[in-house]
N, C-alpha and C positions, 0 to 999 in steps of 0.2 A: 685290376689285372686284365691283360688282353686275353684273347681266345687261346693262344698257344700256351701261355702261362697257366691258365685254368686247366687245360688238358694235361699238361705235365704234372701239375699238382695232384690232380685226381688220379692220374696213372700211378704216381708214386704211392698214393694212399692204397690203391687197389693192389699194387705189388707187395706192399708190406702186409696187407691183410691176407693175401694168398700164402705168403711164407709163414704166417702165424697159424695157418690151418694145415697141420701135417696130413690130415685125412685127404686133403686136396693135393698138396705139393708132392708128397712122397710117391703115391701111385702114379701121378702124372709124369714124374721124372724117371722113376725106377722101372715101372712095368714094361715100357717099350724096349729098354735096354736089356732087361733080364730075359724077356721072351726072345729077342733077337739073338742074344748070346747063346741061349739054349738051342734054338731050332736052326740057326744059321751057322753056328760054329761047333758047339759041343756035339750035337746029334747029326751033323752034316756028313754026307759021304765025301771022302777026299776027292778033290777035283770035280765035284758035281756042279759048281757054280751057284750054289745056294746063297752064298754070302752076298753076291751082287744083286741077285733077284730079290731076296727078302729085304735088303736094304731099301730098295725102292718102295716096297709095300709097307714096311714098318715105319718109314718116314711119314706116310699118310696116317698110320696108326698113331704116331706121335702127336699129330695135330688134332686128332679126334677127341681125346680125353679133355685137354684144357678148354677147348671150345664148347663142348657139350655140357660139361659140368659147371663151368663158370657162368655160362649164359642160361643153362637150363635150371638145374637145382639151385644155383646161386641166386639168380634173380627171383625165383619163386620164393625163397626164404626171405629175401629182402622185401619183397612185396608184402608178405605176411607180417613182417616185423614193422612195417610202416616206413622203412628206409627209403623206398622208391618215392612214396608220397612226399617225404621230407625233401628229397632231392629236387622235386618239382617246384617247391616254393623257395628254393635257394637261387642265387644268381647263376648257378651252373646249368646251362642248357642240357636237356636230355640227350641230344646227339653227342655231346662231349662226355657225358656219363657212360654211354654205350661205347664210345670211341676209346675211353680209358680202359674199359674191360677188354676190348679187342686188342689193344696194344699190350696189355698184360698177358693175354693168351698167346700173342705172337712172341712175346719174350720167353715164356715157358717153352713154347714149341721150338724156338731157336736154340735154347739150351739143350734140349733133349736131342734135336736133330744133329747138332754139332757133335754131341757125345756119341750118337749113333754112327756118324760118319767116321769118327776117330776109331771106334771099335771095329767097324767094317774094314777100314784101311789097315789097321795095326794087326788085329787078330784074324780077320777074314781074308786079308790079302787083296782087297778090292782096289783096283787101279783104274782111274778114269781121268780124262783130260780136265783141266781146270774149268773150262767153259761148261762141261757137263756137270761138274759139282755145283757150279753156280745155278745152272738151269734147274737141277734137281731141288736145290734149296728153295728156289722160288716157288716151285710146284708144292713142295711140302709145307712151306709157310703160308702160301695163299690158300691152301686147303682149309685153313682155319676159318676163312670167311664164310663159305656156305654152311660149314658145320656150326659156326657161331650163330648164324641166322636161324638154323633149325633149332638150336638150343634155346634161342630167344623166344621162338614160338611156343616151346614147351614151358618156359619160365613164365610167360604171360598168360598161359591157358590153364595151368594147374596150380594147386596149392603146394606147399613145401614137400609134404610126404609123398603125394602123388607124383610130383615132378621128379623126385629122386628115383622112384620106381620106373617111370617112363624113360628117364635119361639112361638108367642102367640097361633097359631093354634095347634102346636105340644104340647105345654104345656096343653091346654085344652083337646085335644084329648087323649093324653097319660094318663091324670088324670082320665077322665071320662070313657073311654073304658078300661083302665087298672083296673077298679074297685077300685080306690083309695078313691073315695068319697062315692060311693054307692056299696054295695056288688054285685059281678057279678051274683050271683044266683037269684037276683031280676030282672035281665035283661030278655027281650024276647030272644027266642032261637037264632035268627040270630045275636043279639048283643053279646051273649055269645060266639058264634063262632068267631066273629070279635075280641073279647077281647084276644083270644089266639094268635093273631098276634102282640100283644103289649108287648114290653119288660117289661113294668111296671106291667103287669099282672103276669108275671113269678116271678118278684122280690117280689110282694105282696104275691104270693102263698108260696114262700120260707119263708117269714117272718111269715105268718100265720101258716105254718107247725112247725116252731120253737116255736111259742107261744102255741102249743098244739091244734090247730084248725084242723078240717077236711078240706082237700083241694081237688081240681080236679087233678087227676093223682098223680105222686110221686114227692117227693122233689128232687130226683136225676134228674128226667126228666126236672123239672123247672130250676135246676142249669145248666144242659146242654144247655137249651134254652137261658139262660142269657149269657153263654159263647159264644154261637153261634152268638147272637146279637152283643156282644162286638167285636168279630173278624170281623164280617161283617161291623160294623161301622168303625173299624180301617182300613179296606181295602178301604172303601169309603173315609176316611180322606186322605189316601195316593193318591187316584185318584184326589180328589178335590185340594190337595196341588199342584200336578203336573200341573193340569189344570189352577190353579190361577197364576202359576209362569212360564208359557210358554213365 
């Protein structure tokens, strides 16, 4: 089999495995939609513009769960079960194994983001130009890359039980402090400063800028921050991989 065929076969296996794990699939797909419907539509003030604002931030939230849990707790459990060692002695190169996981994460993220956009447009009355929808989708999907790298660091550094706890803490911390559930401008000053250390904050600000909202700083600055976090997490993955395979 050529490289592309191997990647597609492994991606299909990862996709089927994810769907057979309701504890992963259901929260990944349902939580962002349920939270968005509650806070942006049911509890929203009429004419307050919450639906458009929260659609941008909840799109980042939609990419957070699949990436962290698939790469974090998922890889840690596979390491403990010996599956990662088995993969290394098969003809499948490790980059294709990780690439298949990333494609599966992007697939789950795409499903929930499209559903989120549908709810926002139909129930929230959000109207945007087509080019803006496309740009938002790119930000929301590509947000899975740095989050996946961060999850991979956790998965390579901790055992299964510990990785699940660390992943949950990261999930909650990045969602809350990144301003994905509650707008950052409602935080006290010290929390607003802490938020700027979160990659999710910069992803959310990029999405807000694309949707026409006023943001902290410039979109270019937030884009540079996301790139910086991505490179830092990639370097941390390289270190964790060498450490795990000494």
